[in-house]
Backbone atoms as SQL, in Angstrom:
CREATE TABLE atoms (id INTEGER PRIMARY KEY, chain TEXT, resi INTEGER, resn TEXT, atom TEXT, x REAL, y REAL, z REAL);
INSERT INTO atoms VALUES
  (1, 'A', 1, 'UNK', 'N', 0.834, -1.176, 0.000),
  (2, 'A', 1, 'UNK', 'CA', 0.000, 0.000, 0.000),
  (3, 'A', 1, 'UNK', 'C', 0.886, 1.249, 0.000),
  (4, 'A', 2, 'UNK', 'N', 0.390, 2.321, -0.520),
  (5, 'A', 2, 'UNK', 'CA', 1.129, 3.568, -0.581),
  (6, 'A', 2, 'UNK', 'C', 1.274, 4.141, 0.829),
  (7, 'A', 3, 'UNK', 'N', 2.452, 4.617, 1.135),
  (8, 'A', 3, 'UNK', 'CA', 2.688, 5.243, 2.439),
  (9, 'A', 3, 'UNK', 'C', 2.107, 6.658, 2.415),
  (10, 'A', 4, 'UNK', 'N', 1.071, 6.888, 3.209),
  (11, 'A', 4, 'UNK', 'CA', 0.408, 8.190, 3.233),
  (12, 'A', 4, 'UNK', 'C', 0.992, 9.121, 4.293),
  (13, 'A', 5, 'UNK', 'N', 1.939, 8.642, 5.023),
  (14, 'A', 5, 'UNK', 'CA', 2.592, 9.492, 6.007),
  (15, 'A', 5, 'UNK', 'C', 1.768, 9.653, 7.271),
  (16, 'A', 6, 'UNK', 'N', 2.065, 10.708, 8.040),
  (17, 'A', 6, 'UNK', 'CA', 1.396, 10.890, 9.331),
  (18, 'A', 6, 'UNK', 'C', -0.069, 11.305, 9.204),
  (19, 'A', 7, 'UNK', 'N', -0.503, 11.657, 8.006),
  (20, 'A', 7, 'UNK', 'CA', -1.880, 12.115, 7.830),
  (21, 'A', 7, 'UNK', 'C', -2.774, 11.047, 7.191),
  (22, 'A', 8, 'UNK', 'N', -2.363, 9.793, 7.262),
  (23, 'A', 8, 'UNK', 'CA', -3.075, 8.701, 6.610),
  (24, 'A', 8, 'UNK', 'C', -4.520, 8.583, 7.105),
  (25, 'A', 9, 'UNK', 'N', -4.720, 8.702, 8.395),
  (26, 'A', 9, 'UNK', 'CA', -6.070, 8.555, 8.952),
  (27, 'A', 9, 'UNK', 'C', -6.983, 9.648, 8.406),
  (28, 'A', 10, 'UNK', 'N', -6.497, 10.874, 8.361),
  (29, 'A', 10, 'UNK', 'CA', -7.299, 11.973, 7.828),
  (30, 'A', 10, 'UNK', 'C', -7.630, 11.748, 6.350),
  (31, 'A', 11, 'UNK', 'N', -6.660, 11.314, 5.578),
  (32, 'A', 11, 'UNK', 'CA', -6.864, 11.099, 4.141),
  (33, 'A', 11, 'UNK', 'C', -7.890, 10.005, 3.908),
  (34, 'A', 12, 'UNK', 'N', -7.771, 8.904, 4.631),
  (35, 'A', 12, 'UNK', 'CA', -8.721, 7.792, 4.468),
  (36, 'A', 12, 'UNK', 'C', -10.126, 8.240, 4.851),
  (37, 'A', 13, 'UNK', 'N', -10.271, 8.918, 5.981),
  (38, 'A', 13, 'UNK', 'CA', -11.598, 9.367, 6.407),
  (39, 'A', 13, 'UNK', 'C', -12.172, 10.434, 5.470),
  (40, 'A', 14, 'UNK', 'N', -11.318, 11.227, 4.862),
  (41, 'A', 14, 'UNK', 'CA', -11.797, 12.211, 3.889),
  (42, 'A', 14, 'UNK', 'C', -12.391, 11.496, 2.678),
  (43, 'A', 15, 'UNK', 'N', -11.708, 10.458, 2.197),
  (44, 'A', 15, 'UNK', 'CA', -12.242, 9.689, 1.077),
  (45, 'A', 15, 'UNK', 'C', -13.546, 8.980, 1.464),
  (46, 'A', 16, 'UNK', 'N', -13.600, 8.429, 2.669),
  (47, 'A', 16, 'UNK', 'CA', -14.826, 7.766, 3.135),
  (48, 'A', 16, 'UNK', 'C', -15.971, 8.777, 3.208),
  (49, 'A', 17, 'UNK', 'N', -15.691, 9.965, 3.726),
  (50, 'A', 17, 'UNK', 'CA', -16.723, 11.000, 3.820),
  (51, 'A', 17, 'UNK', 'C', -17.236, 11.426, 2.459),
  (52, 'A', 18, 'UNK', 'N', -16.331, 11.594, 1.510),
  (53, 'A', 18, 'UNK', 'CA', -16.748, 11.972, 0.158),
  (54, 'A', 18, 'UNK', 'C', -17.571, 10.853, -0.477),
  (55, 'A', 19, 'UNK', 'N', -17.145, 9.613, -0.304),
  (56, 'A', 19, 'UNK', 'CA', -17.894, 8.483, -0.863),
  (57, 'A', 19, 'UNK', 'C', -19.301, 8.400, -0.267),
  (58, 'A', 20, 'UNK', 'N', -19.405, 8.609, 1.041),
  (59, 'A', 20, 'UNK', 'CA', -20.729, 8.596, 1.684),
  (60, 'A', 20, 'UNK', 'C', -21.584, 9.758, 1.196),
  (61, 'A', 21, 'UNK', 'N', -20.973, 10.918, 1.021),
  (62, 'A', 21, 'UNK', 'CA', -21.713, 12.070, 0.517),
  (63, 'A', 21, 'UNK', 'C', -22.247, 11.839, -0.891),
  (64, 'A', 22, 'UNK', 'N', -21.428, 11.286, -1.753),
  (65, 'A', 22, 'UNK', 'CA', -21.869, 11.008, -3.121),
  (66, 'A', 22, 'UNK', 'C', -22.949, 9.932, -3.127),
  (67, 'A', 23, 'UNK', 'N', -22.769, 8.891, -2.313),
  (68, 'A', 23, 'UNK', 'CA', -23.796, 7.847, -2.219),
  (69, 'A', 23, 'UNK', 'C', -25.113, 8.433, -1.710),
  (70, 'A', 24, 'UNK', 'N', -25.037, 9.349, -0.756),
  (71, 'A', 24, 'UNK', 'CA', -26.244, 10.005, -0.249),
  (72, 'A', 24, 'UNK', 'C', -26.932, 10.837, -1.319),
  (73, 'A', 25, 'UNK', 'N', -26.148, 11.566, -2.103),
  (74, 'A', 25, 'UNK', 'CA', -26.736, 12.362, -3.184),
  (75, 'A', 25, 'UNK', 'C', -27.389, 11.490, -4.240),
  (76, 'A', 26, 'UNK', 'N', -26.751, 10.381, -4.596),
  (77, 'A', 26, 'UNK', 'CA', -27.341, 9.458, -5.573),
  (78, 'A', 26, 'UNK', 'C', -28.629, 8.866, -5.015),
  (79, 'A', 27, 'UNK', 'N', -28.598, 8.449, -3.752),
  (80, 'A', 27, 'UNK', 'CA', -29.800, 7.893, -3.125),
  (81, 'A', 27, 'UNK', 'C', -30.930, 8.902, -3.067),
  (82, 'A', 28, 'UNK', 'N', -30.627, 10.139, -2.684),
  (83, 'A', 28, 'UNK', 'CA', -31.645, 11.176, -2.617),
  (84, 'A', 28, 'UNK', 'C', -32.223, 11.468, -4.004),
  (85, 'A', 29, 'UNK', 'N', -31.375, 11.488, -5.020),
  (86, 'A', 29, 'UNK', 'CA', -31.836, 11.742, -6.382),
  (87, 'A', 29, 'UNK', 'C', -32.786, 10.648, -6.841),
  (88, 'A', 30, 'UNK', 'N', -32.451, 9.393, -6.587),
  (89, 'A', 30, 'UNK', 'CA', -33.339, 8.287, -6.964),
  (90, 'A', 30, 'UNK', 'C', -34.660, 8.361, -6.206),
  (91, 'A', 31, 'UNK', 'N', -34.593, 8.631, -4.913),
  (92, 'A', 31, 'UNK', 'CA', -35.804, 8.756, -4.106),
  (93, 'A', 31, 'UNK', 'C', -36.687, 9.888, -4.621),
  (94, 'A', 32, 'UNK', 'N', -36.089, 11.036, -4.891),
  (95, 'A', 32, 'UNK', 'CA', -36.848, 12.199, -5.338),
  (96, 'A', 32, 'UNK', 'C', -37.434, 11.982, -6.732),
  (97, 'A', 33, 'UNK', 'N', -36.706, 11.294, -7.604),
  (98, 'A', 33, 'UNK', 'CA', -37.219, 11.013, -8.945),
  (99, 'A', 33, 'UNK', 'C', -38.455, 10.117, -8.870),
  (100, 'A', 34, 'UNK', 'N', -38.402, 9.105, -8.021),
  (101, 'A', 34, 'UNK', 'CA', -39.568, 8.215, -7.870),
  (102, 'A', 34, 'UNK', 'C', -40.752, 8.967, -7.263),
  (103, 'A', 35, 'UNK', 'N', -40.475, 9.817, -6.276),
  (104, 'A', 35, 'UNK', 'CA', -41.550, 10.593, -5.639),
  (105, 'A', 35, 'UNK', 'C', -42.179, 11.550, -6.642),
  (106, 'A', 36, 'UNK', 'N', -41.364, 12.208, -7.434),
  (107, 'A', 36, 'UNK', 'CA', -41.873, 13.152, -8.423),
  (108, 'A', 36, 'UNK', 'C', -42.690, 12.432, -9.492),
  (109, 'A', 37, 'UNK', 'N', -42.232, 11.272, -9.940),
  (110, 'A', 37, 'UNK', 'CA', -42.993, 10.495, -10.928),
  (111, 'A', 37, 'UNK', 'C', -44.336, 10.068, -10.351),
  (112, 'A', 38, 'UNK', 'N', -44.341, 9.701, -9.076),
  (113, 'A', 38, 'UNK', 'CA', -45.595, 9.306, -8.432),
  (114, 'A', 38, 'UNK', 'C', -46.561, 10.491, -8.347),
  (115, 'A', 39, 'UNK', 'N', -46.048, 11.656, -7.963),
  (116, 'A', 39, 'UNK', 'CA', -46.899, 12.842, -7.891),
  (117, 'A', 39, 'UNK', 'C', -47.435, 13.217, -9.268),
  (118, 'A', 40, 'UNK', 'N', -46.614, 13.095, -10.289),
  (119, 'A', 40, 'UNK', 'CA', -47.043, 13.409, -11.644),
  (120, 'A', 40, 'UNK', 'C', -48.141, 12.466, -12.110),
  (121, 'A', 41, 'UNK', 'N', -47.996, 11.184, -11.824),
  (122, 'A', 41, 'UNK', 'CA', -49.038, 10.238, -12.238),
  (123, 'A', 41, 'UNK', 'C', -50.343, 10.501, -11.482),
  (124, 'A', 42, 'UNK', 'N', -50.246, 10.919, -10.206),
  (125, 'A', 42, 'UNK', 'CA', -51.461, 11.255, -9.458),
  (126, 'A', 42, 'UNK', 'C', -52.135, 12.497, -10.042),
  (127, 'A', 43, 'UNK', 'N', -51.355, 13.489, -10.420),
  (128, 'A', 43, 'UNK', 'CA', -51.926, 14.693, -11.026),
  (129, 'A', 43, 'UNK', 'C', -52.560, 14.387, -12.379),
  (130, 'A', 44, 'UNK', 'N', -51.911, 13.538, -13.168),
  (131, 'A', 44, 'UNK', 'CA', -52.478, 13.170, -14.465),
  (132, 'A', 44, 'UNK', 'C', -53.768, 12.372, -14.297),
  (133, 'A', 45, 'UNK', 'N', -53.832, 11.534, -13.267),
  (134, 'A', 45, 'UNK', 'CA', -55.042, 10.749, -13.030),
  (135, 'A', 45, 'UNK', 'C', -56.179, 11.638, -12.557),
  (136, 'A', 46, 'UNK', 'N', -55.874, 12.707, -11.857),
  (137, 'A', 46, 'UNK', 'CA', -56.902, 13.601, -11.346),
  (138, 'A', 46, 'UNK', 'C', -57.565, 14.404, -12.462),
  (139, 'A', 47, 'UNK', 'N', -56.800, 14.810, -13.470),
  (140, 'A', 47, 'UNK', 'CA', -57.335, 15.619, -14.564),
  (141, 'A', 47, 'UNK', 'C', -56.887, 15.012, -15.895),
  (142, 'A', 48, 'UNK', 'N', -57.665, 14.077, -16.428),
  (143, 'A', 48, 'UNK', 'CA', -57.236, 13.368, -17.647),
  (144, 'A', 48, 'UNK', 'C', -57.109, 14.273, -18.873),
  (145, 'A', 49, 'UNK', 'N', -57.707, 15.447, -18.863),
  (146, 'A', 49, 'UNK', 'CA', -57.589, 16.342, -20.019),
  (147, 'A', 49, 'UNK', 'C', -56.166, 16.851, -20.195),
  (148, 'A', 50, 'UNK', 'N', -55.382, 16.836, -19.135),
  (149, 'A', 50, 'UNK', 'CA', -54.043, 17.408, -19.191),
  (150, 'A', 50, 'UNK', 'C', -52.962, 16.358, -19.387),
  (151, 'A', 51, 'UNK', 'N', -53.329, 15.140, -19.739),
  (152, 'A', 51, 'UNK', 'CA', -52.345, 14.087, -19.947),
  (153, 'A', 51, 'UNK', 'C', -51.556, 14.345, -21.215),
  (154, 'A', 52, 'UNK', 'N', -50.343, 13.815, -21.223),
  (155, 'A', 52, 'UNK', 'CA', -49.519, 13.895, -22.424),
  (156, 'A', 52, 'UNK', 'C', -50.100, 12.966, -23.480),
  (157, 'A', 53, 'UNK', 'N', -49.951, 13.313, -24.741),
  (158, 'A', 53, 'UNK', 'CA', -50.402, 12.411, -25.795),
  (159, 'A', 53, 'UNK', 'C', -49.617, 11.095, -25.733),
  (160, 'A', 54, 'UNK', 'N', -50.253, 10.016, -26.166),
  (161, 'A', 54, 'UNK', 'CA', -49.638, 8.694, -26.081),
  (162, 'A', 54, 'UNK', 'C', -48.384, 8.587, -26.946),
  (163, 'A', 55, 'UNK', 'N', -48.319, 9.339, -28.035),
  (164, 'A', 55, 'UNK', 'CA', -47.169, 9.246, -28.934),
  (165, 'A', 55, 'UNK', 'C', -46.054, 10.224, -28.570),
  (166, 'A', 56, 'UNK', 'N', -46.218, 11.004, -27.505),
  (167, 'A', 56, 'UNK', 'CA', -45.193, 11.965, -27.100),
  (168, 'A', 56, 'UNK', 'C', -44.040, 11.229, -26.418),
  (169, 'A', 57, 'UNK', 'N', -42.842, 11.668, -26.695),
  (170, 'A', 57, 'UNK', 'CA', -41.678, 11.080, -26.035),
  (171, 'A', 57, 'UNK', 'C', -41.344, 11.920, -24.813),
  (172, 'A', 58, 'UNK', 'N', -40.966, 11.267, -23.712),
  (173, 'A', 58, 'UNK', 'CA', -40.664, 12.015, -22.493),
  (174, 'A', 58, 'UNK', 'C', -39.387, 12.805, -22.577);
């Protein structure tokens, strides 16, 4: 393994923190995308006149 010197613990924990932060952002994005899609389908079901045409691409 590469010798990180006296600051090895800080460097490792910094990488762990960044990895957890990115994983949290990805998780939040997936959660929010599903929630938004669910809200959109509920709104479309409430007022069928405002639905997208069947041949429209998202």
